[in-house]
C-alpha positions in Angstrom: 0.0 0.0 0.0 2.8 2.5 0.9 4.4 2.0 -2.5 1.1 2.5 -4.3 0.4 5.7 -2.4 3.9 7.3 -2.6 3.6 11.0 -3.3 -0.2 10.9 -2.9 -2.1 12.6 -0.1 -4.6 10.7 2.0 -7.4 12.8 0.5 -6.2 12.1 -3.0 -6.0 8.4 -2.3 -9.5 8.3 -0.9 -10.7 10.1 -4.1 -9.1 7.5 -6.3 -10.6 4.7 -4.2 -14.0 6.4 -4.7 -13.7 6.6 -8.4 -12.5 2.9 -8.5 -15.5 1.9 -6.5 -17.8 3.5 -8.9 -16.1 1.8 -11.9 -16.2 -1.7 -10.4 -19.4 -1.8 -8.4 -21.5 1.1 -9.7 -22.5 1.9 -6.1 -23.6 5.2 -4.9 -21.2 5.1 -2.1 -18.3 5.2 -4.5 -19.7 8.1 -6.4 -20.3 10.1 -3.2 -16.8 9.4 -2.0 -15.5 10.9 -5.2 -17.8 13.9 -4.9 -17.0 14.5 -1.3 -13.2 14.6 -1.8 -13.5 16.8 -4.9 -11.0 14.7 -6.8 -12.2 14.6 -10.4 -10.4 11.8 -12.2 -9.3 12.5 -15.8 -10.5 16.1 -15.6 -8.9 19.5 -15.1 -8.4 20.5 -11.5 -7.4 23.8 -10.0 -4.7 24.9 -7.6 -5.3 27.5 -4.9 -4.2 30.2 -7.3 -6.9 29.1 -9.7 -4.5 27.6 -12.3 -5.8 24.6 -14.2 -3.8 21.4 -14.1 -4.8 18.1 -15.8 -4.5 14.5 -14.9 -4.8 11.5 -17.1 -7.7 9.1 -16.6 -7.1 7.0 -13.5 -4.5 9.4 -12.0 -4.9 11.7 -9.0 -4.0 15.4 -8.8 -2.3 15.3 -5.4 -1.8 19.1 -5.5 -5.5 19.8 -5.5 -6.6 21.8 -2.5 -9.1 20.5 0.0 -12.6 21.2 -1.2 -14.8 23.9 0.4 -18.4 24.8 0.0 -21.7 23.0 0.2 -22.9 20.1 -1.9 -26.4 20.8 -3.1 -29.1 18.1 -2.9 -29.2 18.1 -6.7 -25.7 16.7 -6.8 -26.4 14.0 -4.3 -29.5 13.1 -6.4 -27.5 13.1 -9.6 -24.9 10.6 -8.5 -27.7 8.1 -7.7 -29.2 8.5 -11.2 -26.6 10.1 -13.4 -28.0 9.0 -16.8 -31.7 9.7 -16.1 -31.8 12.7 -13.7 -34.8 14.9 -14.6 -32.9 18.3 -14.4 -29.2 17.6 -14.9 -27.9 15.9 -18.1 -25.0 13.4 -18.1 -22.2 15.2 -20.0 -19.3 13.3 -18.5 -18.1 12.1 -22.0 -18.6 15.4 -23.8 -15.7 16.4 -26.0 -13.0 14.9 -28.3 -12.3 11.3 -27.5 -14.7 11.4 -24.6 -13.2 14.5 -23.1 -9.6 13.3 -23.2 -7.1 15.5 -21.3 -4.6 15.3 -24.2 -5.0 15.5 -27.9 -3.2 13.2 -30.3 0.3 14.4 -31.1 0.8 13.7 -34.8 4.3 13.9 -36.3 5.2 16.9 -38.4 5.0 16.0 -42.0 5.1 19.5 -43.6 6.4 23.0 -42.9 4.4 25.6 -44.7 7.6 27.5 -45.5 8.6 24.5 -47.6 5.5 25.1 -49.7 6.1 28.8 -50.3 4.7 30.5 -47.2 6.7 33.6 -46.2 6.3 35.2 -42.8 6.6 38.7 -44.1 3.1 39.9 -43.6 2.6 40.8 -47.2 2.8 37.6 -49.3 -0.5 35.7 -49.7 0.3 32.4 -47.9 -3.1 30.8 -48.2 -2.2 28.7 -51.3 1.0 27.5 -49.7 -0.7 26.6 -46.4 -3.5 24.7 -48.3 -0.9 22.9 -50.4 0.8 21.7 -47.2 -2.5 20.6 -45.7 -3.4 18.7 -48.8 -0.1 17.0 -48.9 -0.5 15.9 -45.3 -3.9 14.5 -46.2 -2.5 12.5 -49.0 0.1 11.1 -46.7 -2.6 9.8 -44.4 -2.4 12.6 -41.8 0.2 14.4 -39.7 1.0 17.9 -38.5 1.5 20.9 -40.7 3.7 23.3 -38.9 3.5 27.1 -39.2 6.7 28.7 -37.7 6.6 31.9 -35.7 5.8 35.0 -37.6 2.9 36.8 -39.4 1.5 35.2 -42.6 -0.9 37.1 -44.8 -3.8 34.9 -46.1 -6.1 36.3 -48.8 -8.2 33.1 -49.0 -9.6 30.6 -46.5 -7.7 27.8 -45.0 -9.2 24.3 -45.5 -8.7 21.2 -43.4 -10.6 18.4 -45.1 -8.7 15.2 -44.4 -8.7 13.0 -41.3 -5.8 13.2 -38.8 -4.4 16.5 -40.2 -3.4 19.1 -37.7 -2.5 22.7 -38.4 -0.1 23.8 -35.7 1.6 27.2 -35.1 4.4 28.0 -32.7 1.8 29.2 -30.1 -1.0 31.8 -30.2 1.4 34.5 -29.1 4.0 33.7 -31.8 2.2 32.6 -35.0 -0.3 34.9 -36.7 -2.5 34.4 -39.8 -3.6 37.8 -41.0 -6.8 37.4 -43.0 -7.5 40.2 -45.5 -10.7 39.1 -47.1 -14.1 37.8 -45.9 -16.1 34.8 -47.0 -18.4 36.9 -49.2 -15.4 38.1 -51.2 -13.9 34.6 -51.3 -16.9 32.4 -52.0 -19.9 34.7 -52.6 -23.2 35.9 -51.1 -24.8 33.3 -48.9 -28.5 33.7 -48.2 -30.7 32.0 -45.7 -32.6 28.8 -46.7 -35.5 30.3 -44.7 -35.8 33.3 -47.0 -35.4 37.0 -46.4 -32.3 39.2 -46.9 -30.2 37.7 -44.1 -26.6 36.5 -44.7 -25.8 33.0 -43.6 -22.2 34.1 -43.0 -23.8 35.5 -39.8 -23.8 32.0 -38.4 -21.9 29.7 -40.8 -18.4 29.3 -42.3 -14.9 30.2 -41.2 -11.7 31.5 -42.6 -10.3 28.3 -41.1 -12.8 25.7 -42.1 -12.7 22.1 -40.9 -15.0 19.9 -42.9 -14.7 16.7 -45.0 -13.7 17.6 -48.5 -16.8 16.2 -50.2 -19.1 17.9 -47.8 -17.3 21.3 -48.2 -17.3 21.0 -52.0 -21.0 20.3 -52.0 -21.8 23.3 -49.7 -19.7 25.7 -51.7 -21.2 24.5 -55.0 -24.7 25.1 -53.6 -23.8 28.5 -52.3 -22.4 29.6 -55.6 -25.5 28.3 -57.4 -27.7 30.2 -54.8 -29.4 27.0 -53.8 -29.0 27.6 -50.1 -28.2 24.3 -48.5 -29.0 22.4 -45.4 -25.7 22.3 -43.5 -26.0 19.1 -41.5 -25.0 15.5 -41.5 -27.2 14.3 -44.3 -26.4 16.5 -47.2 -27.6 19.7 -48.8 -31.1 18.4 -49.2 -31.0 16.2 -46.1 -31.6 13.1 -48.1 -28.1 11.5 -48.3 -28.6 8.7 -45.8 -29.5 5.1 -45.8 -31.0 2.9 -43.1 -28.5 0.5 -41.5 -31.1 -1.0 -39.1 -34.1 -0.1 -37.0 -33.8 0.0 -33.3 -36.0 -1.5 -30.6 -37.5 0.8 -27.9 -35.1 1.9 -25.2 -34.9 4.4 -22.4 -32.8 7.6 -22.2 -29.6 6.9 -20.5 -29.2 3.4 -21.9 -25.7 2.5 -23.2 -26.8 -0.6 -25.1 -29.6 -0.9 -27.7 -31.1 -3.9 -29.4 -31.3 -3.6 -33.2 -33.2 -5.6 -35.9 -30.1 -6.3 -37.9 -26.5 -5.8 -36.8 -24.8 -7.2 -40.0 -23.7 -3.7 -41.1 -22.5 -2.5 -37.7 -19.0 -2.8 -36.3 -17.1 -1.4 -33.4 -15.6 2.0 -34.2 -18.2 2.9 -36.8 -19.8 6.3 -36.6 -23.6 6.1 -37.1 -26.5 8.5 -36.9 -29.3 7.8 -34.5 -32.3 9.2 -36.3 -35.6 10.0 -34.5 -38.6 11.4 -36.5 -41.5 13.1 -34.9 -45.1 12.0 -35.1 -48.1 14.2 -36.0 -48.7 15.0 -32.3 -45.1 16.2 -31.9 -44.5 13.9 -29.0 -40.8 13.8 -29.8 -40.6 17.6 -29.3 -42.7 17.3 -26.2 -40.2 14.7 -24.9 -37.2 17.1 -25.6 -39.1 19.7 -23.5 -39.5 17.3 -20.6 -43.1 16.3 -21.3 -46.1 17.2 -19.1 -49.1 19.5 -19.6 -47.0 22.6 -20.6 -45.2 20.8 -23.4 -48.5 19.1 -24.5 -50.2 22.5 -24.7 -47.5 24.2 -26.7 -48.5 25.2 -30.3 -45.7 23.3 -32.1 -47.3 23.5 -35.6 -47.0 27.3 -35.5 -43.2 27.1 -35.2 -42.3 26.0 -38.6 -38.6 26.7 -38.4 -38.4 24.5 -35.3 -40.3 21.6 -36.9 -37.9 21.8 -39.9 -35.0 20.8 -37.5 -36.6 17.4 -37.0 -35.7 14.5 -37.4 -33.2 14.7 -34.5 -29.9 13.2 -35.7 -27.3 12.2 -33.1 -23.9 10.9 -34.3 -22.3 8.3 -32.1 -19.6 5.6 -32.3 -20.3 2.0 -31.7 -18.0 0.4 -29.2 -19.3 -3.2 -29.2 -21.6 -5.5 -31.2 -22.7 -8.8 -29.6 -25.5 -10.5 -31.6 -28.2 -7.8 -31.9 -27.0 -5.9 -28.8 -25.0 -2.8 -29.7 -23.1 -0.7 -27.1 -22.6 3.0 -27.8 -19.8 5.3 -26.5 -22.3 7.6 -24.9 -25.7 6.9 -23.3 -28.9 7.6 -25.2 -29.8 11.3 -25.2 -33.6 10.5 -25.5 -36.0 7.7 -25.2 -36.5 5.5 -28.3 -40.1 5.0 -28.9 -41.8 3.1 -31.8 -43.8 6.2 -32.9 -40.5 8.0 -33.6 -39.2 5.3 -35.9 -35.8 5.0 -34.3 -33.1 3.8 -36.6 -29.4 3.9 -37.2 -28.4 5.4 -40.5 -25.5 6.4 -42.7 -24.5 10.1 -43.1 -22.1 12.2 -45.1 -18.5 11.1 -44.4 -17.3 12.8 -41.2 -14.0 14.6 -40.6 -12.2 13.0 -37.7 -8.9 13.4 -35.9 -8.2 16.9 -37.2 -7.2 20.0 -35.3 -5.9 23.5 -35.1 -3.4 24.5 -32.5 -1.1 27.3 -31.4 -1.9 30.3 -33.5 -3.8 33.6 -33.8 -6.2 34.3 -36.7 -6.6 38.0 -37.1 -9.0 39.5 -39.6 -8.5 42.9 -41.2 -10.2 45.3 -38.9 -13.5 46.5 -40.4 -16.6 47.9 -38.6 -19.1 45.2 -37.4 -21.9 44.7 -39.9 -25.6 45.3 -39.1 -27.3 42.4 -37.4 -27.6 39.3 -39.7 -25.8 41.0 -42.6 -22.3 39.8 -41.7 -19.8 39.5 -44.6 -18.0 36.6 -43.2 -14.9 37.8 -41.3 -15.3 34.6 -39.3 -12.8 32.6 -37.3 -12.7 28.8 -37.1 -15.6 26.5 -37.9 -15.9 22.7 -37.4 -18.6 21.2 -39.6 -19.6 17.5 -40.0 -16.6 16.9 -37.7 -16.3 14.3 -35.0 -13.4 13.9 -32.5 -11.7 17.0 -33.7 -10.3 19.9 -31.7 -9.0 23.5 -31.4 -6.4 24.3 -28.8 -4.5 27.5 -27.9 -6.1 29.7 -30.6 -7.1 33.4 -30.6 -9.4 35.0 -33.1 -9.4 38.8 -33.4 -11.6 41.4 -35.2 -14.0 38.7 -36.4 -17.7 38.8 -37.2 -18.2 35.3 -35.6 -15.5 33.5 -33.6 -15.6 29.8 -33.1 -18.3 27.7 -34.7 -19.7 24.2 -34.3 -22.1 23.4 -37.2 -23.4 19.9 -37.2 -20.3 19.0 -35.2 -20.2 16.5 -32.4 -17.7 15.2 -29.9 -15.3 18.0 -30.5 -13.3 20.1 -28.0 -12.4 23.8 -28.1 -9.8 24.4 -25.4 -7.9 27.6 -24.4 -9.6 29.7 -27.0 -10.1 33.5 -27.0 -12.2 36.0 -28.9 -10.6 39.4 -29.0 -10.7 42.7 -30.9 -13.4 45.0 -32.2 -16.4 42.9 -31.1 -18.2 39.9 -32.6 -21.8 39.0 -33.4 -21.4 35.4 -32.2 -18.2 34.9 -30.3 -19.1 31.2 -30.1 -21.9 29.5 -32.0 -23.2 25.9 -31.7 -26.0 25.0 -34.1 -27.5 22.7 -36.7 -27.8 19.7 -34.4 -24.4 19.9 -32.7 -24.0 17.5 -29.8 -21.6 16.4 -27.1 -19.1 19.2 -27.6 -16.8 20.7 -24.9 -15.7 24.3 -24.8 -13.4 24.9 -21.9 -10.9 27.5 -20.7 -12.5 30.1 -23.0 -12.4 33.9 -22.9 -14.4 36.6 -24.6 -12.6 39.8 -24.2 -14.2 43.2 -23.9 -14.5 44.8 -27.3 -11.8 47.3 -28.3 -14.1 49.6 -30.3 -17.7 50.8 -29.5 -20.5 48.7 -31.1 -21.9 50.4 -34.2 -25.6 51.1 -34.3 -27.8 48.2 -35.5 -25.3 45.5 -34.5 -25.9 42.7 -32.1 -23.9 40.8 -29.5 -24.9 37.3 -28.4 -22.2 35.3 -26.5 -22.1 31.5 -26.1 -24.8 30.5 -28.5 -26.6 27.2 -28.8 -29.6 26.4 -31.0 -31.3 24.1 -33.4 -32.0 21.0 -31.2 -28.3 20.9 -30.2 -27.8 18.9 -27.0 -25.4 17.7 -24.4 -22.8 20.4 -25.0 -20.7 21.9 -22.2 -19.2 25.4 -21.7 -16.7 25.1 -18.8 -14.3 27.5 -17.0 -15.1 30.7 -19.0 -14.2 34.3 -18.6 -16.9 36.3 -20.5 -16.1 40.0 -20.2 -19.0 40.6 -22.6 -21.9 38.6 -24.0 -24.6 36.3 -22.5 -25.7 32.7 -22.4 -27.4 32.8 -25.7 -30.0 30.1 -26.0 -31.0 31.1 -29.5 -34.4 29.4 -29.8 -34.7 26.2 -31.8 -35.2 24.4 -28.5 -31.7 23.3 -27.6 -31.8 20.9 -24.6 -29.6 19.1 -22.1 -26.7 21.6 -22.2 -24.4 22.7 -19.3 -22.7 26.0 -18.5 -20.4 25.7 -15.5 -17.7 27.6 -13.6 -18.1 30.8 -15.6 -17.7 34.5 -14.8 -19.8 36.7 -17.1 -20.5 40.4 -17.6 -24.0 39.7 -18.8 -24.5 42.4 -21.4 -25.5 40.5 -24.5 -28.9 39.6 -25.9 -30.2 36.3 -27.2 -31.4 35.9 -30.8 -33.7 33.5 -32.7 -36.8 33.9 -34.8 -40.1 33.4 -33.1 -40.9 30.6 -35.5 -37.9 28.7 -34.2 -39.8 27.9 -31.0 -38.7 27.7 -27.4 -35.5 29.1 -25.9 -34.9 26.0 -23.8 -35.8 22.4 -23.8 -35.4 20.2 -20.7 -32.2 19.6 -18.6 -30.3 22.9 -19.0 -27.9 23.2 -16.0 -26.2 26.5 -15.0 -23.8 25.6 -12.2 -21.5 28.0 -10.4 -21.9 31.2 -12.4 -20.6 34.6 -11.3 -22.6 37.5 -12.9 -20.5 40.6 -12.4 -23.3 43.1 -13.5 -26.1 41.3 -11.6 -28.3 40.9 -14.7 -30.5 37.8 -14.5 -31.4 37.3 -18.1 -30.7 33.8 -19.5 -28.5 33.0 -16.5 -31.0 32.5 -13.7 -33.3 30.2 -15.7 -35.5 28.6 -13.0 -38.4 30.7 -14.3 -37.7 30.1 -18.0 -36.4 26.6 -18.7 -38.4 23.4 -18.0 -36.8 20.7 -15.9 -33.7 22.9 -15.4 -31.1 23.4 -12.7 -29.7 26.8 -11.6 -27.1 26.2 -8.9 -24.8 28.7 -7.2 -25.5 31.9 -8.9 -25.0 35.2 -7.1 -27.9 37.6 -6.5 -29.2 39.0 -9.8 -32.1 41.1 -11.0 -34.1 41.5 -14.1 -33.4 44.3 -16.5 -32.9 44.9 -20.3 -34.2 41.9 -22.3 -36.7 40.1 -20.1 -38.3 36.9 -21.3 -41.3 34.9 -20.3 -41.4 31.1 -20.2 -42.4 29.3 -23.4 -44.3 26.6 -21.5 -47.3 27.1 -19.2 -47.7 25.6 -15.7 -45.1 24.1 -13.4 -41.7 24.1 -15.1 -40.3 21.6 -12.6 -37.1 23.7 -12.4 -34.7 23.7 -9.5 -32.9 26.6 -7.8 -30.2 25.9 -5.2 -27.5 27.9 -3.4 -28.8 31.1 -4.9 -27.0 34.2 -3.8 -23.6 32.8 -3.5 -20.7 35.1 -4.2 -17.7 32.8 -3.8 -16.8 30.4 -6.6 -15.8 27.9 -4.0 -19.1 28.0 -2.2 -20.5 25.0 -4.1 -19.1 21.5 -4.2 -18.4 20.3 -6.8 -17.3 23.6 -8.2 -17.4 22.4 -11.8 -20.3 20.2 -12.9 -18.6 18.8 -15.9 -15.4 17.9 -14.2 -17.3 16.2 -11.4 -19.2 14.1 -13.9 -15.8 13.2 -15.4 -15.0 11.7 -12.0 -18.0 9.4 -12.5 -17.3 8.7 -16.2 -16.5 5.0 -15.7 -19.9 4.3 -14.1 -22.1 2.0 -16.2 -25.6 0.6 -15.6 -25.4 -3.0 -16.7 
């Protein structure tokens, strides 16, 4: 025992025992032991100074300080029913490779200077960088290195092959200076819902990660002015085939029974597809069910109903007969009336990333609301198990985007400069993503009249996404209608000065199981932060005293919302235990219900 525990505090050892107990026995006692010690295995932990340190799965951060604060009853309930809790979603496997602490380190296979890039700030280096990325793709993957310096790029940068990483020398040392916007590079991009809006207000990036075939089809449609659907099943949403139908199952199940497993194999990415019925009981289920959801006029909200079917990408981990185990638990019930099935999809981009650089757009005034020209940052589209790390975007219309992206991680990212419309956006059915250690800086120039600021956006039935350890000096928690559900925002400081968006025909601001956990609101504005009066089956835990002013919303659903409010009025980030809901769930990540 003494050799095993060398260099480990007694508290750290007890925490590891608690995690092991959960993994082996699935008992509540083990989960509560982990929660009580505050040791969150495989997650980021913090020192007394607030610095984040990481441990590999199964290791213990012996330097973690003793926990302080009160454990709310919601947490004690959650560890007893982590996959089916009515107010708190299970997000312990959100992010790239299930929330892995480290990203793959791929060998350097190309240096952009070897393809003609020059760090003089005047030579257009976009063609050279794209040639290097294409060469890495043809080689089967690898890292394309961008040495320190400033590189002008007059076109967009494309990552379209698996396992290709674009890496600079660090965000303080490597800069890509983007001189043109997406309207100039590709063309006007209208909205498939009509009107004069520009889809560059919520889509596309000057660094764009998407599988080559999908990107080519999108750009072809845009140039033909046939405004496309942007998701996993093609421009017209019809590029899928059924692999098998699925028997009924409950939300939180890790294993499903299928009619035919012959086309399924471990490691394959599939779409779980759920259609709605004429009574919209699927949408009611996403809202938590009950009289309020049943009374809601779903048919009037045509933009929302256009988001259905719900499509959830997930990898298969095991196939035994007709029993199929998934890498994450089911996000919703599977009921016969929703025709549950596993299907194909457009080919995903996987294993790709962007690291260690700054993307700075030429500084122009922010455009009027929804008329952005496309000075956008980095977008991941139809991407799975991809990442962005140590990246700054500056002077952008829209910062970091997840568009039909799932199981991706944005870590140590920052939006800076003149001010952005969407600093972060998560839409078109994006699920299971992790945005952590993120910063939205205060804008450096006043906002022009007619512009809009949102913040950390989520919309379009996107679910089980996490925003963790954030410093938002401007913006808000932008639930952008389209009824996103089961999303978590935790351990964030926010100057709550943004406004949410979303067309009225896009339906509710919130579905069920939104959790706001340990949030410090510096200007005391309640809107979209304290959500116990807005979101059904939600949890608001450890928010300081706030008050309603500016944009004030009313609940979309009538009657009892079944929402929970605990530890309201706290001012100390350490007043709640666990401090970070996502990291605490990571401590329970090995738990399975057999």
